[in-house]
C-alpha positions as CSV (number, residue, x, y, z in Angstrom):
1,M,208.7,58.2,-158.4
2,Y,211.8,59.1,-156.3
3,I,213.0,57.0,-153.4
4,Y,215.4,58.9,-151.1
5,V,217.5,58.3,-147.9
6,L,218.1,61.1,-145.6
7,H,221.3,60.9,-143.5
8,F,221.0,62.6,-140.1
9,T,224.0,64.6,-138.8
10,T,223.3,63.2,-135.3
11,K,221.4,60.0,-134.5
12,L,218.1,60.4,-132.8
13,H,218.0,57.6,-130.4
14,H,218.4,54.6,-132.7
15,A,217.5,56.4,-135.9
16,G,220.2,57.7,-138.2
17,H,218.3,57.7,-141.5
18,Y,214.9,58.2,-143.0
19,T,213.7,56.5,-146.2
20,G,210.8,57.9,-148.1
21,S,209.3,58.2,-151.6
22,T,207.6,60.9,-153.5
23,T,206.7,62.1,-157.0
24,N,207.8,65.7,-156.2
25,L,211.3,65.5,-154.6
26,L,211.9,69.1,-154.0
27,E,208.5,69.7,-152.4
28,R,208.9,66.7,-150.2
29,L,212.4,67.7,-149.1
30,R,211.2,71.2,-148.3
31,D,208.4,69.6,-146.2
32,H,210.9,67.5,-144.3
33,A,213.2,70.5,-143.7
34,A,210.3,72.5,-142.3
35,G,209.4,69.6,-140.0
36,R,206.4,68.4,-142.0
37,G,205.6,65.2,-143.8
38,S,206.7,62.7,-141.2
39,R,206.7,62.6,-137.4
40,L,210.4,61.7,-137.4
41,C,211.3,64.8,-139.4
42,Q,209.2,67.0,-137.1
43,V,211.2,65.7,-134.1
44,L,214.5,66.3,-136.0
45,K,213.6,69.9,-136.6
46,Q,212.5,70.4,-133.0
47,R,215.8,69.0,-131.8
48,H,217.9,70.9,-134.4
49,V,219.2,67.7,-136.0
50,E,220.1,68.4,-139.6
51,W,220.0,65.9,-142.5
52,T,221.7,65.4,-145.9
53,L,220.2,63.6,-148.9
54,G,222.3,60.4,-148.8
55,T,220.9,58.4,-151.7
56,L,218.4,58.9,-154.5
57,Y,216.7,56.4,-156.8
58,Y,214.1,56.8,-159.5
59,T,211.6,54.1,-160.3
60,K,208.2,53.5,-161.8
61,D,207.5,50.8,-159.3
62,R,205.4,52.1,-156.4
63,R,206.4,49.1,-154.2
64,A,210.1,49.8,-154.6
65,E,210.3,51.7,-151.3
66,S,209.0,48.8,-149.3
67,K,211.3,46.4,-151.3
68,L,214.3,48.7,-150.4
69,K,213.3,48.7,-146.7
70,K,213.0,45.0,-146.7
71,I,216.4,44.5,-148.2
72,Y,218.0,47.2,-146.0
73,K,216.4,47.1,-142.6
74,N,218.8,49.9,-141.6
75,G,219.0,53.0,-143.9
76,S,222.8,53.1,-143.3
77,R,223.3,50.1,-145.6
78,C,222.0,52.0,-148.6
79,C,223.3,55.4,-147.6
80,N,226.1,56.6,-149.8
81,I,227.4,58.8,-147.0
82,C,227.8,55.8,-144.6
83,T,229.2,53.2,-147.0
84,N,231.9,53.1,-149.6
85,D,230.3,50.0,-151.0
86,T,227.9,50.3,-153.9
87,P,224.5,49.5,-152.4
88,H,222.3,46.9,-154.0
89,I,219.9,48.7,-156.2
90,P,216.4,47.3,-156.1
91,E,215.0,45.9,-159.3
92,D,213.5,48.5,-161.6
93,C,215.3,51.4,-159.8
94,I,218.0,53.7,-161.2
95,E,220.4,55.4,-158.8
96,L,220.6,59.1,-159.5
97,P,223.9,61.0,-158.9
98,I,223.1,63.5,-156.1
99,H,225.9,65.8,-157.1
100,D,224.1,66.5,-160.4
101,L,221.0,68.0,-158.6
102,K,220.5,71.7,-159.1
103,H,218.8,72.3,-155.8
104,P,219.8,72.2,-152.1
105,I,220.3,68.7,-150.6
106,T,220.5,69.5,-146.9
107,S,217.8,70.6,-144.5
108,Q,219.9,73.7,-143.6
109,E,220.3,74.8,-147.2
110,L,216.6,74.3,-147.8
111,R,215.7,76.5,-144.9
112,E,218.3,79.2,-145.7
113,H,217.1,79.4,-149.3
114,G,213.5,79.7,-148.2
115,L,210.7,77.2,-148.0
116,H,208.4,78.9,-150.5
117,R,206.8,76.5,-152.9
């Protein structure tokens, strides 16, 4: 399972990040770029707020997302875009280097390259 942090280009009221988890990362990111999958991402799309994948973890622990949210009440604390510090990685998680991904990592890139599954 992947745990990811989306970094918003512009804050939406108090929110500057979205933390989620999925077993199919590309499909989930495509859903978010299309405004599906969460109410917050739907509002981001409606208001033309873009996002970038800020942090990515892999884990076999289904509770890891809630553990991460408990440790970091604010997504900026574990967002590699917002902090130069190495974030505390939850137990049983591996941080994946985002620059090694072979697919788009921003909402704009996902929309420009098509949202076809």
